[in-house]
C-alpha positions in Angstrom: 116.3 43.3 85.7 115.3 39.9 87.3 113.1 39.9 90.3 115.0 38.8 93.3 114.3 35.7 95.4 112.8 37.7 98.3 110.2 39.8 96.3 107.7 39.3 99.1 109.4 42.2 101.0 108.1 45.6 100.8 109.6 48.8 102.3 107.0 49.6 104.9 108.6 52.5 106.8 105.5 54.3 105.5 106.9 57.6 104.4 103.7 57.9 102.3 100.8 57.0 104.6 99.2 60.4 104.3 96.8 62.1 106.8 95.5 65.6 108.2 95.1 68.2 111.0 97.0 71.0 112.8 98.1 72.3 116.2 101.2 74.4 117.0 103.2 74.5 120.1 106.9 75.1 121.1 109.3 77.9 121.3 109.1 81.1 119.3 111.9 81.6 116.9 112.1 85.4 117.0 112.0 87.9 114.3 112.2 86.3 110.8 112.6 87.5 107.3 110.2 85.7 104.9 111.8 83.6 102.2 109.5 85.4 99.8 111.5 88.6 100.2 114.3 87.2 97.9 114.3 88.7 94.4 112.4 86.9 91.6 114.5 85.1 88.8 113.8 83.0 85.8 112.9 79.5 86.8 115.4 76.6 86.2 114.9 72.9 85.8 117.8 70.5 86.1 117.8 66.7 86.4 121.0 64.7 86.2 123.2 62.1 87.8 125.8 63.7 90.2 128.9 61.8 91.3 128.7 61.7 95.1 131.3 59.8 97.0 132.2 57.5 94.2 128.8 56.7 92.7 126.4 58.5 90.4 123.3 59.7 92.2 120.0 61.2 90.8 119.3 64.8 91.6 116.6 67.2 90.4 116.6 70.9 90.9 113.5 73.0 90.0 112.3 76.4 91.0 113.4 80.0 91.3 117.2 80.3 91.6 116.8 83.7 93.4 115.0 81.9 96.3 116.0 79.6 99.2 117.1 76.0 98.4 115.4 73.2 100.1 117.0 69.8 100.0 114.4 67.0 100.5 115.5 63.8 102.2 113.0 61.0 101.3 111.9 58.3 103.6 111.7 54.5 103.3 114.8 54.3 103.1 114.2 53.7 99.5 110.9 55.6 99.0 112.0 58.2 96.6 110.0 61.5 96.1 111.3 62.6 92.8 108.6 60.8 90.6 105.9 62.6 92.7 107.5 66.0 93.5 105.6 67.9 90.8 102.3 66.6 92.3 103.2 67.9 95.7 105.5 70.8 95.3 105.1 72.3 91.8 103.2 75.4 93.2 106.2 76.2 95.4 108.6 76.7 92.6 108.1 80.5 92.6 109.1 80.7 96.3 111.8 78.1 96.5 114.4 76.2 94.7 113.5 72.5 95.3 116.0 69.7 95.3 114.9 66.0 95.3 117.6 63.3 95.7 117.3 59.6 95.1 119.6 58.5 97.9 122.1 55.6 97.6 120.2 52.4 97.2 117.0 54.1 96.0 115.2 54.8 92.8 117.2 55.9 89.8 120.4 55.9 92.0 119.9 52.2 92.7 119.1 51.6 89.0 122.3 53.3 87.9 124.3 50.9 90.2 122.0 47.9 90.3 123.1 44.3 90.1 121.6 41.9 87.5 119.7 40.3 90.4 119.3 41.5 94.0 120.9 38.5 95.9 121.9 37.8 99.5 125.6 38.0 98.2 125.0 41.5 96.9 123.3 42.6 100.1 126.2 41.3 102.2 128.8 42.9 100.0 127.0 46.4 99.7 125.7 47.3 103.1 124.1 50.7 103.7 125.0 52.8 106.8 123.7 55.9 108.3 127.3 57.3 108.4 127.9 56.7 104.7 124.5 58.0 103.6 125.0 61.2 105.8 128.3 61.7 104.1 126.6 61.5 100.8 124.0 64.2 101.9 126.9 66.5 103.1 128.7 66.1 99.8 125.5 66.8 97.9 124.8 69.9 100.1 128.3 71.2 99.4 127.8 70.7 95.6 124.4 72.5 95.7 125.9 75.5 97.6 128.6 75.9 95.0 126.6 74.9 92.0 123.7 77.3 92.8 125.8 80.1 94.3 124.2 80.0 97.8 125.6 80.6 101.2 123.5 77.9 102.9 120.5 75.8 102.2 117.4 74.5 104.2 117.3 70.7 105.1 114.0 68.7 105.3 113.8 65.1 106.2 110.8 62.8 106.4 110.7 59.5 108.2 113.9 57.7 107.4 115.0 61.0 105.8 114.6 62.6 109.4 117.2 60.2 110.7 119.5 61.1 107.8 118.7 64.8 108.4 119.7 64.8 112.0 122.9 63.1 111.2 123.7 65.6 108.5 122.6 68.7 110.4 124.5 67.9 113.6 127.7 67.1 111.7 127.8 70.1 109.3 125.4 72.9 110.7 127.5 75.4 108.8 125.8 74.3 105.5 122.2 74.9 106.6 119.9 77.7 107.6 117.6 75.3 109.5 116.6 71.5 109.9 113.0 70.6 109.4 112.0 67.1 110.5 108.7 65.2 109.8 107.7 62.0 111.5 111.1 62.3 113.2 112.9 59.1 113.9 114.4 59.1 117.4 115.2 55.5 118.7 113.8 52.9 116.2 115.8 49.9 117.1 113.0 48.1 118.9 109.5 47.0 117.7 108.2 46.2 121.2 106.2 49.4 121.6 104.6 49.1 118.2 103.6 45.5 118.9 102.0 46.4 122.2 100.2 49.5 120.8 98.5 47.5 117.9 97.8 44.5 120.1 95.8 47.0 122.4 94.1 48.5 119.5 93.2 45.2 117.8 91.9 43.8 121.2 89.7 46.9 121.7 88.3 46.5 118.2 87.9 42.7 118.4 90.0 42.5 115.2 90.6 38.8 115.1 92.4 39.0 111.8 95.2 41.3 113.2 95.3 39.4 116.5 95.8 36.1 114.8 98.7 37.6 112.8 100.2 39.1 115.9 100.0 35.8 117.7 101.5 34.0 114.7 104.5 36.3 114.4 104.9 36.6 118.2 106.3 39.5 120.2 109.5 41.2 119.1 112.5 41.1 118.8 112.5 39.9 115.2 115.5 38.7 113.2 113.7 38.6 109.8 112.8 41.7 107.7 109.7 40.0 106.5 108.4 39.6 110.1 108.9 43.2 110.8 107.1 44.1 107.6 104.1 42.0 108.8 103.9 44.0 112.0 104.2 47.3 110.3 101.4 46.4 107.9 99.2 46.3 111.0 100.6 49.5 112.2 99.7 51.1 108.9 96.1 49.6 109.1 95.4 51.4 112.4 97.1 54.6 111.4 94.9 54.7 108.3 91.7 54.2 110.4 92.4 57.2 112.5 93.8 59.6 109.9 92.8 61.7 106.9 94.5 60.3 103.8 96.2 62.4 101.0 94.8 62.5 97.4 95.6 59.4 95.5 96.7 61.6 92.6 99.7 62.8 94.6 101.4 59.4 94.1 101.0 58.9 90.4 104.5 59.1 89.0 105.1 61.8 86.5 105.4 60.8 82.9 109.1 60.6 82.9 109.1 58.1 85.7 105.9 56.0 84.6 107.8 53.2 82.9 108.7 49.6 83.6 112.4 50.3 84.1 111.8 53.0 86.7 109.1 51.0 88.4 111.6 48.1 88.7 114.3 50.2 90.1 111.9 51.8 92.7 110.7 48.5 93.7 114.1 46.8 93.9 115.6 49.8 95.7 112.7 49.7 98.2 113.5 46.0 99.0 117.3 46.6 99.2 117.1 49.7 101.4 114.3 48.2 103.7 116.4 45.0 104.4 119.4 47.2 105.3 117.2 49.4 107.7 115.6 46.6 109.6 118.3 43.8 109.1 117.9 40.1 108.4 119.8 37.5 110.1 119.3 34.8 107.5 120.3 37.1 104.7 123.3 38.2 106.7 122.4 42.0 106.7 122.9 44.1 109.8 120.2 46.6 110.8 121.0 50.3 110.2 118.4 51.2 112.8 120.3 49.4 115.5 122.8 52.3 115.7 120.3 55.1 115.9 119.5 56.6 119.4 119.4 60.3 119.0 118.5 60.9 122.7 122.0 59.7 123.3 124.0 61.0 120.3 122.3 64.0 118.7 120.8 66.6 121.0 123.2 69.5 120.3 122.1 71.5 117.2 123.8 74.7 116.1 120.8 75.7 113.8 117.1 76.1 114.3 115.1 72.9 114.4 111.4 72.5 113.5 109.6 69.1 114.0 106.2 68.2 112.3 104.4 65.4 114.1 101.2 63.5 113.4 99.1 63.0 116.5 98.0 59.6 115.3 101.4 58.4 114.2 102.1 55.0 115.7 105.4 54.3 114.0 107.2 57.4 115.2 104.8 58.4 118.1 104.5 61.9 119.5 105.8 60.8 122.9 109.1 59.9 121.4 109.4 63.0 119.2 108.2 65.3 122.0 110.8 64.0 124.3 113.5 64.5 121.7 112.3 68.0 121.0 112.3 68.9 124.7 115.8 67.6 125.3 117.5 69.0 122.1 119.4 72.3 122.3 119.3 74.7 119.4 119.1 78.5 118.8 115.4 78.2 118.2 112.9 75.3 117.8 109.2 74.7 117.1 107.1 71.6 117.5 104.0 71.3 115.1 101.4 68.7 116.2 98.8 67.6 113.5 95.6 66.0 114.8 93.9 63.3 112.6 97.4 62.8 111.1 99.6 59.7 111.1 103.1 58.9 109.8 102.9 60.3 106.3 101.8 63.4 104.3 98.5 65.0 103.5 97.5 68.6 102.6 97.9 70.0 106.1 101.3 68.5 106.4 102.2 70.1 103.1 100.8 73.4 104.3 102.7 73.1 107.5 106.0 72.5 105.6 105.3 75.5 103.5 104.6 77.8 106.4 107.8 76.8 108.2 109.9 77.1 105.1 108.6 80.6 104.4 109.4 81.6 108.0 113.0 80.6 108.1 115.6 83.3 108.1 118.0 83.2 105.2 120.2 86.2 106.0 
């Protein structure tokens, strides 16, 4: 595939800026039966394209078929987890049946449906929307329940995947035992708070390089995806300085994905999805994030809700996610705050996921 004319773009919604720490607060969820109580079965491993709402989408299913199913919703949008899933979650396959999905516009799903060249014309003719992708997630969940012989599944979303997760869980709660959100998106339409925060941090640190860049791009709002990316790179810089990183080995693609074709599809899918998320006036692409404000639209959950939050997360700050947590209504909810942790994963984030998943009632 040819590289497209705006290859300077990178999908900087930082699903994978990984850090560390742990504090727990929130409501108790009552008596629970551990997921580990399910009977053991021979492990299964499936990877295939599944036709979802008219297009083939890449899905992997690995683990113990006698245990609860977890559907992972990756971030980005476009930052697929399937190439790295074994590095992070292989040890979980005795306790869970783990599903990774390359969403519409991402990874192998993008590659299966990709144009010869990613052009403005293709972007304008093939927009992504939250509603469309949530409908994909619902259709996949229905498929998994039937295919795997389950009553319900557990839904997990990180970063962009948390926006998708809220949209899915509130529309079809009957499909899920619980929703778990990490680095929860709440109202991402404005970059003004990010700009002010990193400007304060750069001023305090006498960071002239970052201050010069901030002055160069000016204060939001922005109408170019590239400008948003420049701001988010500074956000990432300051998150990294105050957080414990994940092992680099976590994000080495497994051998099946370590090839030029998959690399290109991941890169192109990143750019395609990122531009759709933040929008670009010159390219004629509307911003998906402009339609998201869960404080107004998505506070009523019919299933338990768990939120995992990094204390040093600037991109989806604790003030925003805590307000959402306090206002949402659900049968049970917990809020897990992780010190020395920013927007992405690290070992303590993974450990927190595991503890929550193991505690969810599946009867």
